[in-house]
C-alpha positions in Angstrom: 0.0 0.0 0.0 1.5 3.4 -1.0 1.4 6.3 1.3 -0.6 9.4 0.2 -0.1 12.8 1.7 -2.8 15.3 2.5 -3.7 17.9 -0.2 -1.4 20.9 0.3 -3.3 23.9 1.5 -0.5 26.4 2.1 -0.8 28.3 5.4 -4.5 29.0 6.0 -5.6 31.4 8.7 -9.0 31.1 10.4 -10.6 32.8 13.4 -12.2 31.0 16.4 -15.8 32.0 17.2 -17.2 32.7 20.6 -17.7 28.9 21.2 -14.0 28.1 20.4 -15.0 26.6 17.1 -12.7 27.1 14.1 -13.3 26.2 10.4 -10.9 23.9 8.7 -10.5 23.4 5.0 -13.1 20.8 4.0 -10.7 18.9 1.8 -8.4 18.4 4.8 -11.2 17.2 7.1 -12.5 14.8 4.4 -9.0 13.3 4.1 -8.6 13.0 7.9 -11.8 11.0 8.1 -14.5 10.8 10.8 -12.4 10.2 13.9 -10.0 13.1 14.5 -7.5 13.7 17.3 -5.8 17.0 18.4 -2.5 16.6 20.2 0.5 18.7 21.2 3.1 19.3 18.5 6.8 19.8 19.0 7.1 23.6 18.4 4.2 25.1 20.4 1.7 24.0 17.8 -1.0 21.4 17.8 -1.2 18.4 15.5 -4.6 17.3 14.1 -4.7 13.8 12.6 -6.9 10.8 12.2 -7.3 8.5 15.2 -5.6 5.8 13.1 -2.6 8.0 12.4 -2.4 9.0 16.1 -2.4 5.4 17.1 0.3 4.5 14.6 2.6 7.4 15.6 2.4 6.3 19.3 2.4 2.5 18.7 5.9 2.1 20.1 4.7 3.4 23.5 2.2 0.5 23.9 5.1 -1.7 25.2 6.8 1.1 27.2 7.9 0.3 30.7 5.2 1.6 33.1 8.0 2.1 35.7 10.0 4.5 33.5 9.0 7.6 35.3 10.5 10.1 32.8 8.8 8.4 29.8 5.5 8.0 31.7 5.6 11.7 32.8 6.1 12.9 29.2 3.4 10.5 27.9 1.0 11.7 30.6 1.5 15.3 29.5 1.0 14.5 25.9 -2.1 12.4 26.5 -3.6 15.0 28.9 -3.3 17.6 26.2 -4.8 15.4 23.5 -8.5 15.3 22.6 -10.9 13.7 20.2 -12.5 16.4 18.2 -15.6 16.3 16.0 -16.4 18.3 12.9 -19.8 19.9 12.6 -21.8 20.5 9.4 -19.9 23.8 8.7 -16.5 22.0 8.8 -15.6 23.4 12.2 -13.9 21.7 15.1 -14.0 22.9 18.7 -10.7 23.7 20.5 -11.1 22.6 24.1 -10.8 25.5 26.5 -7.7 24.0 28.4 -5.9 23.5 25.1 -6.7 27.0 24.0 -5.4 28.5 27.2 -2.2 26.4 27.5 -1.2 26.9 23.9 -2.0 30.7 24.0 -4.6 30.6 21.3 -6.2 34.0 21.2 -8.5 34.4 18.3 -6.8 33.2 15.2 -5.0 30.0 14.2 -3.0 28.9 11.1 -3.3 25.5 9.5 -0.6 23.8 7.5 -1.2 20.3 6.0 1.8 18.0 6.4 2.1 14.5 5.1 -0.5 12.7 7.2 -1.5 15.3 9.7 -2.3 19.1 10.0 -0.4 21.5 12.1 -2.5 24.1 13.9 -0.5 27.1 15.1 -1.6 29.9 17.4 -1.4 32.8 14.9 0.7 35.0 17.2 3.3 32.2 17.5 3.3 31.5 13.8 3.6 35.3 13.1 6.5 35.7 15.5 8.8 33.7 13.3 9.2 35.8 10.1 12.8 34.7 9.7 11.5 31.3 8.6 10.0 32.8 5.5 13.0 34.8 4.3 14.3 33.9 0.8 17.7 32.8 2.1 16.2 30.6 4.8 13.7 29.0 2.4 16.6 28.1 0.0 18.6 26.6 2.9 15.5 24.7 4.2 14.7 23.3 0.7 18.4 22.2 0.1 18.5 20.5 3.5 15.1 18.8 2.9 16.2 17.6 -0.5 19.3 16.0 1.1 17.2 14.3 3.8 14.8 13.0 1.1 17.7 11.7 -1.0 19.4 10.0 2.0 16.1 8.3 3.1 15.6 7.1 -0.5 18.9 5.3 -0.4 18.1 3.5 2.8 
């Protein structure tokens, strides 16, 4: 079975309404499926993925030592900040209040579709990193990414 990535959507900005609901691109929600999970990302963002993808990404933790305090503490933090989310008829998901508060989501978020999940960034955090989008940095990133892809293709 070949892997298929989500449809690229660019960086799409949406506002939360008074009930903490935010619209997502319909094509992305359709590709994620009916069962969706929101969990912490690695850079102050949130990751939104299908329950199936969430389970696959965390499969190695099923056999983790329950007495490994460091691992279990990290896993508890990740799981406590993860939530199942449902889409409504207007292609909105609700951001739980505790997640909104902890991640500093004010009113706007930015979505970026990755390979098999979507990043959701608090807009103020996303906007605070303009150096990422400089022409020189983009060139360096693309060269580095190309090398990673070539190296992985050889293995």
